[in-house]
C-alpha positions as CSV (number, residue, x, y, z in Angstrom):
1,M,6.3,14.4,-34.0
2,T,4.4,17.7,-33.3
3,K,3.6,18.9,-29.8
4,K,-0.1,18.2,-30.8
5,E,0.9,14.5,-32.2
6,T,2.6,14.1,-28.5
7,S,-0.1,15.6,-26.7
8,K,-2.5,13.4,-28.4
9,K,0.1,10.0,-28.2
10,H,0.6,10.6,-24.3
11,G,-2.5,12.4,-23.1
12,H,-2.9,14.5,-20.3
13,K,-5.7,12.7,-18.4
14,H,-7.2,9.6,-17.4
15,S,-10.4,10.2,-16.7
16,E,-12.6,7.9,-18.9
17,V,-13.0,4.4,-17.9
18,N,-11.2,2.1,-19.6
19,E,-13.0,-1.8,-20.0
20,V,-10.0,-3.6,-19.0
21,V,-6.2,-2.1,-17.8
22,E,-3.9,-1.5,-20.2
23,S,-0.7,-3.6,-20.2
24,I,2.5,-2.5,-19.4
25,T,4.3,-3.1,-22.5
26,V,8.6,-3.8,-22.5
27,D,10.6,-1.8,-25.2
28,R,13.7,-3.3,-26.0
29,R,15.1,-0.4,-27.7
30,S,18.1,1.3,-26.2
31,R,18.0,3.1,-23.0
32,A,19.2,6.5,-24.9
33,D,15.8,6.4,-27.1
34,R,14.2,5.6,-24.4
35,K,15.5,8.4,-22.3
36,A,15.0,10.7,-25.2
37,D,11.4,9.5,-25.3
38,G,11.2,10.7,-22.0
39,K,12.4,13.8,-22.3
40,S,10.6,14.7,-25.4
41,M,6.8,13.9,-23.3
42,R,7.6,17.4,-21.4
43,L,6.6,19.2,-24.4
44,A,3.0,17.2,-23.9
45,V,3.2,17.4,-20.0
46,P,5.5,20.1,-18.7
47,L,7.0,19.6,-15.2
48,A,5.2,22.2,-13.7
49,S,1.8,21.3,-15.1
50,H,2.2,18.7,-11.7
51,A,2.1,21.7,-9.4
52,H,-1.4,22.4,-9.7
53,W,-4.2,21.4,-7.6
54,H,-7.8,22.9,-7.4
55,A,-11.0,20.7,-6.7
56,P,-12.8,21.0,-9.8
57,A,-16.5,22.3,-10.2
58,H,-17.7,18.9,-10.3
59,R,-15.7,17.0,-8.1
60,R,-18.0,14.7,-6.3
61,D,-18.8,14.8,-2.6
62,P,-16.0,13.0,-0.8
63,I,-18.1,11.5,1.4
64,D,-19.9,9.7,-0.9
65,L,-17.1,8.5,-2.3
66,L,-16.3,7.0,0.9
67,I,-19.8,5.6,1.4
68,E,-19.3,3.6,-2.0
69,S,-15.7,2.8,-0.8
70,S,-17.5,0.8,2.0
71,I,-20.2,-1.0,-0.2
72,D,-19.5,-4.9,0.6
73,R,-17.9,-4.2,3.8
74,V,-19.2,-6.0,7.1
75,P,-21.3,-2.8,8.3
76,E,-21.4,-3.4,11.7
77,L,-17.6,-2.6,11.3
78,L,-17.6,0.3,9.6
79,P,-18.4,2.8,12.6
80,I,-14.7,1.8,13.6
81,R,-13.6,2.9,9.9
82,Y,-15.1,6.2,10.2
83,G,-14.2,6.7,14.0
84,R,-10.4,5.8,12.9
85,M,-10.4,8.2,10.1
86,L,-12.3,10.9,12.3
87,Q,-9.1,11.3,14.8
88,S,-7.1,13.3,12.6
89,P,-6.6,15.2,9.0
90,F,-3.6,12.4,9.0
91,A,-5.6,9.4,9.9
92,F,-8.3,10.5,7.4
93,Y,-5.9,10.7,5.0
94,R,-4.8,6.7,5.1
95,G,-8.1,5.6,4.6
96,A,-9.2,8.1,1.8
97,A,-7.2,6.3,-1.0
98,A,-10.7,6.0,-3.1
99,I,-11.1,9.9,-2.9
100,M,-7.6,10.9,-3.9
101,A,-7.6,8.3,-6.5
102,A,-10.9,9.9,-8.2
103,D,-8.7,13.1,-8.2
104,L,-5.6,12.1,-9.2
105,A,-7.6,10.6,-12.1
106,G,-8.3,14.1,-13.5
107,L,-4.8,15.2,-13.3
108,P,-1.9,15.4,-16.4
109,V,0.2,12.2,-17.1
110,T,2.6,11.3,-19.3
111,G,0.9,7.7,-20.2
112,I,3.9,6.1,-18.6
113,R,2.5,2.9,-17.0
114,V,4.4,0.7,-13.9
115,Q,2.7,-1.5,-11.3
116,A,1.2,1.2,-8.8
117,C,0.8,0.7,-5.4
118,G,-2.3,2.7,-5.5
119,D,-2.4,3.6,-1.6
120,C,1.1,5.0,-1.3
121,H,1.3,7.1,1.9
122,L,4.3,7.2,4.1
123,L,2.8,4.2,6.5
124,N,2.3,1.7,3.9
125,F,6.4,1.3,3.7
126,G,8.5,-0.5,7.0
127,T,10.9,-3.8,7.2
128,F,10.0,-6.9,7.1
129,G,12.0,-10.2,6.4
130,T,12.3,-12.0,3.3
131,P,12.4,-16.3,2.8
132,E,16.1,-15.9,3.6
133,R,15.7,-14.2,6.7
134,R,16.8,-10.8,5.5
135,L,15.3,-7.6,6.8
136,I,14.8,-5.2,3.9
137,F,12.6,-2.0,3.7
138,A,10.2,-1.7,0.9
139,I,6.3,-0.9,-0.1
140,N,4.4,-3.2,1.9
141,D,0.8,-2.7,1.3
142,F,-0.8,-3.8,-2.3
143,D,-5.0,-3.8,-1.1
144,E,-4.8,-1.4,-4.6
145,T,-1.9,-2.3,-6.7
146,L,-3.1,-2.1,-10.3
147,P,-1.1,-1.0,-13.6
148,A,-1.3,3.0,-13.6
149,P,0.5,6.2,-14.1
150,W,3.3,6.4,-12.0
151,E,2.9,9.9,-11.3
152,W,0.1,8.6,-9.2
153,D,1.9,6.8,-6.4
154,I,4.5,9.5,-5.9
155,K,1.8,12.7,-5.9
156,R,-0.4,10.2,-3.2
157,L,3.0,9.6,-1.6
158,A,4.8,13.2,-1.3
159,A,0.9,14.4,0.6
160,S,1.2,12.2,2.8
161,F,4.3,13.8,4.1
162,V,2.9,17.0,4.2
163,V,-0.3,15.9,5.9
164,A,2.0,13.8,8.4
165,G,4.6,17.1,9.0
166,R,1.7,18.9,10.2
167,N,0.3,16.1,12.1
168,N,3.7,16.2,14.1
169,G,3.4,20.1,14.6
170,F,6.0,20.6,11.7
171,S,6.1,24.2,9.9
172,A,4.5,24.6,6.9
173,E,8.4,25.0,5.4
174,E,9.5,21.7,7.5
175,A,6.4,19.4,5.8
176,R,6.9,20.8,2.6
177,E,10.6,19.8,2.8
178,A,9.5,16.1,3.7
179,A,7.5,15.9,0.4
180,Q,10.2,17.6,-1.7
181,A,12.8,15.2,-0.4
182,S,10.7,11.9,-1.3
183,V,9.9,13.3,-4.7
184,R,13.8,14.0,-5.0
185,S,14.5,11.2,-4.1
186,Y,12.4,9.1,-6.5
187,R,13.7,11.2,-9.2
188,E,18.0,10.7,-8.6
189,R,17.0,6.8,-7.7
190,M,15.1,6.6,-11.0
191,R,18.2,7.6,-13.0
192,E,20.3,5.1,-11.1
193,F,18.1,2.2,-12.0
194,A,17.9,3.6,-15.6
195,K,21.5,2.3,-15.8
196,M,21.3,-0.9,-14.6
197,R,21.1,-3.8,-16.3
198,G,17.3,-6.1,-15.9
199,L,19.1,-8.9,-13.7
200,D,20.6,-6.4,-11.0
201,L,17.8,-4.2,-10.8
202,W,15.4,-7.2,-10.4
203,Y,17.8,-8.2,-7.7
204,H,18.1,-5.0,-5.9
205,S,16.8,-4.5,-2.7
206,I,17.0,-2.0,0.6
207,D,19.0,-4.0,3.5
208,A,17.0,-2.4,6.5
209,A,20.2,-2.6,9.0
210,E,22.1,-0.4,6.6
211,L,19.4,2.4,6.4
212,V,19.0,2.4,10.1
213,E,22.7,2.9,10.0
214,S,22.4,5.8,7.9
215,V,20.2,7.5,10.5
216,E,21.6,11.0,12.0
217,D,20.1,10.9,15.4
218,D,21.8,9.0,17.6
219,V,18.6,8.5,19.7
220,A,16.6,7.6,16.5
221,R,19.4,5.0,15.2
222,Q,19.5,3.4,18.8
223,R,15.5,3.2,19.2
224,A,15.2,1.6,15.4
225,K,18.3,-0.7,15.8
226,K,16.4,-2.4,19.2
227,R,13.2,-2.4,16.8
228,L,15.1,-4.3,13.9
229,A,16.6,-6.4,16.9
230,K,13.5,-7.2,18.3
231,A,11.9,-8.2,15.1
232,R,14.7,-10.4,14.0
233,D,14.6,-12.5,17.8
234,R,10.7,-12.3,17.4
235,D,9.6,-15.8,18.3
236,V,6.0,-16.9,17.5
237,L,6.0,-20.0,20.0
238,D,7.0,-17.3,23.0
239,E,5.5,-14.4,22.1
240,D,2.5,-14.5,19.2
241,F,1.2,-17.9,20.7
242,P,0.5,-16.9,24.7
243,E,-0.8,-13.4,23.2
244,L,-3.2,-15.3,21.1
245,V,-4.1,-18.6,21.5
246,T,-5.9,-20.4,24.3
247,F,-6.7,-24.1,25.1
248,E,-10.2,-24.8,25.7
249,D,-11.8,-28.0,26.2
250,G,-8.7,-30.2,24.8
251,A,-8.2,-28.3,22.1
252,H,-6.3,-24.3,21.0
253,R,-8.4,-21.3,19.9
254,I,-7.7,-18.0,18.8
255,R,-8.5,-16.0,21.7
256,D,-11.3,-13.3,21.5
257,N,-10.6,-9.7,22.1
258,P,-14.0,-7.8,20.9
259,P,-14.6,-6.2,18.9
260,L,-11.1,-6.4,17.1
261,I,-10.7,-10.1,17.0
262,Y,-13.8,-12.4,17.5
263,H,-15.2,-15.3,16.1
264,S,-18.1,-15.6,13.7
265,Q,-21.4,-16.2,15.3
266,A,-23.2,-17.8,12.2
267,D,-26.4,-19.5,13.0
268,D,-24.8,-22.5,11.0
269,E,-21.3,-23.4,12.5
270,A,-21.2,-26.6,9.7
271,V,-21.8,-24.1,6.9
272,V,-19.2,-22.2,8.1
273,D,-16.7,-24.5,8.8
274,A,-17.5,-26.3,5.5
275,R,-16.6,-22.5,4.0
276,V,-13.6,-22.2,5.5
277,K,-12.2,-25.7,4.8
278,D,-13.0,-25.0,1.1
279,G,-11.6,-21.3,0.9
280,F,-8.6,-23.0,2.4
281,A,-8.6,-25.8,0.4
282,R,-8.6,-23.4,-3.1
283,Y,-5.8,-21.4,-1.2
284,R,-3.7,-24.8,-1.0
285,A,-4.3,-25.3,-4.7
286,N,-2.9,-21.9,-5.9
287,L,0.3,-22.4,-4.3
288,P,3.6,-23.5,-5.8
289,E,4.0,-27.1,-5.3
290,D,6.7,-27.0,-3.1
291,R,5.1,-24.2,-0.9
292,R,2.0,-26.9,-0.8
293,L,4.5,-29.7,0.6
294,L,5.3,-27.0,3.8
295,L,1.8,-25.9,4.3
296,D,1.0,-29.8,4.3
297,R,3.3,-30.4,7.3
298,Y,0.4,-28.1,9.5
299,E,-2.7,-28.5,10.1
300,L,-5.7,-26.0,10.6
301,K,-6.9,-25.6,14.3
302,D,-9.5,-22.3,14.0
303,V,-10.6,-19.0,12.1
304,A,-11.6,-15.8,14.1
305,M,-12.2,-12.1,12.5
306,K,-10.1,-9.8,12.8
307,V,-10.5,-5.8,12.4
308,V,-7.1,-4.0,10.7
309,G,-5.6,-0.6,9.9
310,V,-7.6,2.2,8.5
311,G,-8.9,2.0,5.2
312,S,-9.1,-1.7,5.4
313,V,-11.7,-1.6,8.3
314,G,-14.6,-3.3,7.3
315,T,-13.2,-5.8,4.5
316,R,-13.2,-9.3,5.9
317,C,-9.9,-9.9,7.5
318,A,-9.2,-12.9,9.5
319,I,-6.6,-14.9,11.2
320,M,-6.1,-18.7,10.7
321,L,-4.3,-20.8,13.4
322,L,-2.4,-23.8,12.0
323,M,-0.1,-26.1,14.3
324,G,2.4,-28.7,13.2
325,G,2.8,-30.2,16.4
326,A,2.6,-28.8,19.9
327,D,5.2,-26.2,19.8
328,D,5.2,-25.2,16.0
329,P,2.2,-22.8,15.7
330,L,1.6,-20.8,12.1
331,F,-0.5,-17.7,12.0
332,L,-1.6,-17.1,8.6
333,Q,-3.6,-13.6,7.9
334,I,-6.6,-14.1,5.6
335,K,-7.7,-10.6,4.0
336,Q,-10.4,-9.6,1.5
337,A,-9.5,-8.1,-1.5
338,Q,-11.9,-6.3,-3.4
339,A,-11.8,-4.0,-6.9
340,S,-8.8,-1.6,-6.5
341,V,-9.9,1.8,-6.2
342,L,-7.9,2.7,-9.2
343,E,-10.2,0.5,-11.3
344,P,-12.8,3.0,-12.5
345,Y,-9.7,5.4,-14.0
346,A,-7.2,2.8,-15.4
347,G,-8.9,-0.3,-15.5
348,K,-10.2,-3.2,-14.5
349,S,-7.3,-5.6,-13.5
350,I,-6.8,-8.9,-15.9
351,Y,-7.3,-11.6,-12.8
352,P,-10.5,-12.8,-12.4
353,N,-10.1,-13.1,-8.3
354,H,-8.7,-9.5,-6.8
355,G,-6.9,-11.8,-4.1
356,Q,-4.1,-12.9,-7.5
357,R,-4.3,-9.4,-8.3
358,V,-2.7,-8.2,-5.0
359,A,-0.4,-11.1,-5.1
360,M,0.8,-10.6,-8.4
361,G,1.3,-7.2,-7.9
362,Q,3.1,-7.7,-4.8
363,R,5.4,-9.8,-6.5
364,L,6.4,-7.3,-9.3
365,M,6.6,-4.8,-6.8
366,Q,8.6,-6.4,-3.8
367,S,11.9,-7.8,-4.0
368,A,11.3,-10.6,-1.8
369,T,7.3,-11.9,-0.9
370,D,6.1,-14.0,1.9
371,I,6.2,-18.1,1.3
372,F,2.6,-18.5,1.7
373,L,1.8,-15.3,-0.3
374,G,-1.5,-16.7,-2.2
375,W,-5.2,-16.3,-3.0
376,T,-8.5,-18.3,-2.7
377,E,-12.5,-17.3,-2.7
378,T,-15.2,-18.7,-1.2
379,D,-18.3,-20.2,-2.7
380,L,-20.5,-16.9,-1.8
381,G,-18.0,-14.7,-4.5
382,N,-15.4,-13.5,-2.0
383,H,-12.1,-12.7,-3.0
384,F,-8.8,-13.0,-0.6
385,Y,-5.5,-13.0,-0.1
386,V,-2.9,-14.6,2.2
387,R,0.1,-14.1,3.9
388,Q,1.7,-14.8,6.9
389,M,0.9,-12.2,10.2
390,R,3.7,-10.1,11.8
391,D,6.7,-12.0,9.9
392,M,9.5,-9.6,11.4
393,K,7.7,-6.7,10.3
394,V,8.7,-3.5,11.9
395,K,6.3,-0.5,11.5
396,P,7.7,3.1,11.5
397,L,6.6,5.3,14.4
398,V,6.4,8.7,11.9
399,E,4.1,9.9,14.9
400,L,7.8,10.2,16.7
401,F,9.9,11.6,13.6
402,G,10.9,15.2,14.2
403,P,12.0,17.1,10.9
404,G,15.5,15.6,10.0
405,L,14.4,11.8,10.5
406,M,11.2,12.6,8.7
407,N,13.4,13.7,5.3
408,Q,15.8,10.8,6.0
409,Y,12.3,8.7,6.2
410,A,11.2,10.6,3.0
411,D,14.3,9.7,1.1
412,A,14.2,5.8,1.8
413,C,10.3,5.8,0.6
414,G,11.3,8.1,-2.3
415,W,13.7,5.2,-3.2
416,A,11.9,2.0,-2.2
417,L,8.7,3.4,-4.7
418,A,11.6,3.9,-7.4
419,R,13.0,0.9,-7.0
420,A,9.2,-0.8,-7.3
421,H,8.3,1.2,-10.5
422,A,11.4,0.5,-12.3
423,R,10.7,-3.3,-11.8
424,S,7.6,-2.8,-13.8
425,G,7.8,0.3,-15.6
426,D,10.3,1.7,-18.1
427,A,12.9,3.5,-15.6
428,A,14.8,5.2,-18.6
429,K,11.6,7.1,-19.8
430,I,10.5,8.0,-16.6
431,A,13.9,9.4,-15.7
432,G,14.3,11.1,-19.2
433,Y,10.9,12.6,-18.6
434,L,12.2,13.4,-14.8
435,G,15.7,15.3,-16.0
436,K,18.6,16.0,-13.5
437,H,17.1,19.1,-12.2
438,E,14.6,20.0,-9.2
439,D,11.5,21.5,-11.0
440,F,9.3,18.1,-11.2
441,D,10.1,18.0,-7.2
442,M,9.5,21.6,-6.6
443,A,6.2,21.2,-8.9
444,V,4.9,17.9,-6.5
445,A,5.4,19.7,-3.2
446,D,3.9,22.4,-4.0
447,F,0.9,19.5,-5.2
448,A,1.2,18.3,-2.1
449,E,0.9,21.6,-0.2
450,A,-2.0,21.8,-1.7
451,Y,-4.0,18.4,-1.4
452,A,-3.1,18.3,2.2
453,D,-5.3,21.3,2.2
454,Q,-8.2,19.6,0.4
455,N,-7.7,16.9,2.7
456,E,-8.1,18.5,5.8
457,L,-11.3,20.1,3.8
458,D,-12.6,16.4,3.5
459,H,-11.9,15.6,7.1
460,Q,-13.9,18.2,8.1
461,A,-16.4,17.0,5.5
462,L,-16.2,13.8,7.6
463,V,-16.9,15.2,11.2
464,K,-19.9,17.2,10.1
465,A,-21.0,14.0,8.4
466,V,-20.8,12.0,11.8
467,R,-22.2,15.3,13.6
468,E,-25.8,14.9,11.7
469,G,-26.1,11.7,11.8
470,R,-25.2,10.6,7.6
471,L,-22.6,8.4,9.2
472,E,-22.2,6.6,12.9
473,A,-18.2,6.5,14.0
474,Y,-17.2,3.8,16.9
475,I,-14.6,6.2,19.0
476,E,-12.2,3.6,20.5
477,R,-10.7,3.8,24.2
C-alpha cells in the first residue's frame, strides 16, 4: 500500500460530522498482523504530528461553545457552573470538554476507534467498590462516552496534568514530566494488553490497595491508606443517612441544603410526583431481572435536586431516597444525559437514550460496574442514567500532590486509560502504532504544554465574558 493510499484509508482528521457513530469493529487476524498494521499507520500519521497545537484561524469562540453546551440545562444553575469554572484555569478545564472536543476534532488521528471517555482528565479517575466489595482504580466519569479516536482521550488526559501541575505551582519541567508520564504509561501498558488473551484482558483490574502500597511518599501513602479504609468501612446508615435525611411529619425526607440540594418547587406537585414515579418504573424495567428483584426490596420515599461537579452543573441531577426498612436506606443518584460533546465530530450514538449510551459505555470501559447502573427517561423526553451514590468512592486529592506523587498518579491514570481502551479497541494496532520508544510520549507532552497555554487564554475569555455581563457567575462561599 502506498503512503497516499494509507493516508486515504486512515485519514488525518475527523472534522466532518457523521450521521451515525462509526462502529468499533473486531479484527480477528493474528496479533502480529494487527501490530504491523498499526506500525504502518506511522507513514500516514507520523508520531511527531501529535506534537502540534496552534489555534486555527477559524477556531470558534470558546464562550460560544460554552454557551451552546449549556443549552437544555437548568437556567437558574448556570451561574453556579460559570462561577466554578472561573476559579482557576484548572477548574475551567474540567468544564470545557466541549471546547476541547472541537479542537481535537481537527487534529491528526490514525482511524483506530475505541469506546472513548470523552472527558478524560485526571479528576475523572478514582477508586470505587466493585459488586464483590473490592476497591479498584479506574475511570469513573462517562457522561461524554462515545466510540471515537483513541488519541482524543490521551491528549485530554496529558494536557490535564500540565494544567493541574501549573495549578499546584510546579515548574514547567515538572508539569511536563507528569504529562509525559501519563502517556508513557499508556503506551507501555498498551503493549502489555496487546499480548493478553481476550478473557484475561476483560477480567483485568487495578487493585487500589496495591496501587497505594506502591506510593513512594510515606505521608501520602498513609493518608491514602486511611482514605481507602474509611471508604471500605463507610456505612450508609450511620453516615449518609443522618447527613442527608430528616424525619418530618412521620416520613423520611431528604434534607434541603440550597442551592446545592433542594426540592422542586413545581406548581403542580401531583404532576411532578407522577413524572418521578413513571421515570422510576422505566428505570426498573431496564434493569436485569436479578437487580429488579433486589430493587423491589426498597420503597421510594423522596427525591431532591442536587448540583454536582463542574462540567455537570446545570444538568438535571437528583438524589433518590429508598428504604427497605427503618434501618435499610438506599441512595440512588439520577443524572441527566445529553448528547456527548464528541457527537458533532464522531457521529451520533447508536442508542436512542443517552442514559443508555452512558451506561453501556461504562460497562465497556470498566472491569466492574455498579449493580444499580441503569437508565430512564421522562415523558418530557429528558434522558437520565441512574447509579448508587457514594458507593465506596475515593476521589484523588490532586491539589495536595507534589511532583513525585503527581508522576505516580499520572502513571496510574495512563494504565487505567490503556486498560479501558484495550477492552473495546484493538490493543495490538494501537501498540504497533505507538512503538517501543518515547517519540509519541514526547510529542503529546509538547501538545499538552501548548494546549495548557490555550486553556489559560480560554479561561481569561470566560473572565472577560463575566466581567462584561455576557455571562452571569455565582461565586460560592
